[in-house]
C-alpha positions in Angstrom: -60.2 -6.3 148.5 -57.8 -3.7 147.4 -59.5 -1.1 149.8 -58.9 -3.7 152.8 -55.2 -4.1 151.7 -54.8 -0.3 151.5 -56.5 0.2 155.0 -53.8 -1.9 156.5 -51.0 -0.8 154.3 -51.0 3.0 154.6 -50.9 3.3 158.5 -47.8 1.0 158.4 -46.5 3.4 155.8 -47.1 6.1 157.4 -45.3 5.2 160.7 -42.2 4.2 158.8 -42.3 7.4 156.9 -42.5 9.6 160.0 -40.1 7.5 161.8 -37.4 8.2 158.9 -38.1 11.6 159.3 -37.7 11.7 163.1 -34.4 9.5 162.9 -33.2 11.8 160.1 -33.7 14.8 162.0 -31.8 13.4 165.1 -29.1 12.3 162.7 -28.7 16.0 161.5 -28.9 17.4 164.7 -26.1 15.1 166.1 -24.1 16.0 163.4 -24.4 19.7 164.1 -23.7 19.3 167.6 -20.4 17.3 166.8 -19.4 20.3 164.5 -20.1 22.7 167.0 -18.1 20.7 169.5 -15.2 20.8 167.2 -15.4 24.6 166.5 -15.7 25.0 170.5 -12.5 22.7 171.0 -10.8 24.4 168.1 -11.5 27.8 169.5 -10.7 26.9 173.1 -7.2 25.2 172.2 -6.2 28.8 171.0 -3.4 30.6 172.8 -5.7 33.7 173.7 -8.7 31.4 175.1 -6.6 29.9 178.2 -9.4 30.0 180.9 -7.2 29.9 183.9 -10.1 30.8 186.1 -11.5 33.8 184.3 -14.9 33.2 183.9 -15.2 35.9 181.0 -13.0 33.6 178.8 -15.1 30.4 179.5 -18.2 32.4 178.5 -16.6 33.5 175.4 -16.0 29.8 174.4 -19.4 28.8 175.2 -21.1 31.8 173.6 -18.9 30.9 170.4 -20.6 27.1 170.4 -24.4 28.6 171.2 -23.6 31.0 168.1 -22.5 28.2 165.7 -25.7 26.4 166.9 -28.2 29.4 166.6 -27.2 29.2 163.0 -28.6 25.9 162.6 -31.6 26.7 164.8 -31.1 24.8 167.8 -31.1 26.5 171.1 -28.8 25.4 174.0 -28.3 26.7 177.6 -24.5 27.4 178.4 -24.9 25.0 181.5 -25.1 22.0 178.6 -21.6 22.6 177.8 -18.8 21.2 179.7 -15.2 22.7 178.9 -12.3 21.1 179.8 -8.7 22.6 179.1 -6.4 20.2 180.8 -7.5 17.1 179.2 -4.4 14.5 178.9 -4.2 13.0 175.3 -1.0 11.4 173.7 0.6 12.7 170.4 3.5 10.6 169.0 3.9 8.9 172.2 3.9 12.5 174.1 1.6 13.5 176.7 0.2 16.8 176.2 -2.6 18.8 176.9 -6.0 19.3 174.9 -9.0 21.1 175.2 -12.2 18.9 175.3 -15.7 20.2 174.8 -18.8 18.1 175.7 -22.2 19.0 174.5 -25.3 17.6 175.8 -28.6 18.4 174.2 -32.3 17.7 175.2 -34.1 16.9 172.4 -37.7 16.4 171.9 -39.0 14.1 169.4 -41.1 15.6 166.4 -43.9 13.2 166.4 -44.9 12.0 169.7 -47.2 9.1 168.3 -44.2 7.5 166.5 -42.5 7.2 169.7 -44.8 4.8 171.0 -43.8 2.5 167.9 -40.3 3.1 167.8 -38.6 3.3 171.2 -37.3 7.0 170.9 -38.9 8.2 174.3 -40.3 11.7 174.7 -36.8 13.2 175.0 -33.6 12.0 173.4 -30.3 13.1 174.8 -27.8 13.6 172.3 -23.9 14.2 173.4 -21.2 15.4 171.1 -17.6 15.6 172.2 -14.1 17.0 170.4 -10.6 17.3 171.7 -8.3 19.8 170.0 -4.6 19.8 171.0 -3.9 23.0 172.8 -1.7 25.9 171.2 -0.3 27.2 174.5 
């Protein structure tokens, strides 16, 4: 009797445990992406980093975001980073320009068998966005 109960409970517990690990890993990666977007927006908002048609400045901002993510073992393509230095925002009722960074990250699930039970799909897209007021 106990062996039959164990045979039913162990697979369910294993699926629950793997699902918790998967969702926890996804949450951690989303937080790291959010921090990288914030770092990129802060760096983009600095006076010396105005793009104005200079691809080298845009590449420097993207490199900053990618370097932050590499420290956390996340590899990202520069094409997945969108920079908008003309983002209109209100500060105390006044319209000002800010730098907006949007990161899209294609994440493969760690345990593909769990995605059959929990609808995560084989690939999850994580998006992060941050805005800083420009200092120029």
